[in-house]
C-alpha positions, 0 to 999 in steps of 0.5 A: 781753901781745901780745909774750908771746903773740907769743913763745908762738906762736913757741915753738909753731912752733919746737916743731913744726919740732923734732918734725918733724925728730925724727920723721924722725930716728927714724922708722926705729925706730918700731914698729908699732901694736898693735890691740885684738885684739893684732895689728899694724897699720902706721901710715898718716899723716894727710893734710895737709888732715885735720891742718889741719882738726883744728888749725883746728877745735880752735883755734877751740874752744880759743879759745872756752873762756876768753871763755866762762869769763870770761862765766860768772864775770861779773866776780865776780857769776857763777859762782866758779872752783869752780862753773865747774870743776864744770860744766866737768868735768861737760861733759868727761864728757858730751862724752867719751861722744861724742868717745872713740868717734869718736877710736877709729873715726877716729884723728887720727894716721892709724891704721886705725880700730878697732871701738869695742866691742872697744876699750872691752871691754878696760877690765875686762881692763886692770891695776889699776895702769893705772886708778890712773895714769889716776885720778892723772893726772885728779887732777893735771890737775884741781888744775892747771885749778882753780888756774889758774881761781882765779888768773884772779880773783886780787885783793889786796883784803880787802873788797868792792867791789874796784877795778881796782887790786886785780886781781893777775891776770885770766882772760886772763893766767892762760889765756895762762900756762897755754898754756905748759904744753908746757914741762912736756910737754917735760921729761916727754919728756926725763926720763921717756920718753927721747923725745929719746934718739939725736937730733941736736944740732940737735933738742936745741938746738931743745928748748932754744930752745923752753923759752927762748921759753916762759920769755920768754912767761910772763915778759912775760904776767906783767908785762902786769899 
């Protein structure tokens, strides 16, 4: 498990270097950002202090998630993955009412903030197909998150009580494998969005290295049981 997480961390660092090189190669072609009124605003990069603060705070909150899930399930005597997922998605709805206006007013990427009312006012003017894509994305995310939670309590016993020998995968292993989902994001960027079109061979080699590191991390995390 320790080796798998170490390789996953190395994959994250390699991906950061890869994206940094890619952005420098493509920044001359980067378009302006459209604001809510249809005008254009130039990109203002966030300060390093701001980036580090967001990473550290986000990392702490993300790190708290899986231990709290394990406490909620309490070795099978607490919530089931289904019950935990219902409460989790409800919490997402509540927190979004606070986080979305904050992100609009103070964008993490460093863009100029916009009036929250003007941005939210575009909701009813957005084409129906965009709402369908959003719902489909939420559905896919929900299925993935629920199955990840179910895998975290997977056992091979058919009757209670189950012993430790019956455990197939625990919550920590399931969570670790789930953090390798960046591989899917890389393939989306490669195949659908053409994110790496026109980049150098160095960037493409780093992409391949990141994928290999994540595959190694997944393999070692799976073998941890």
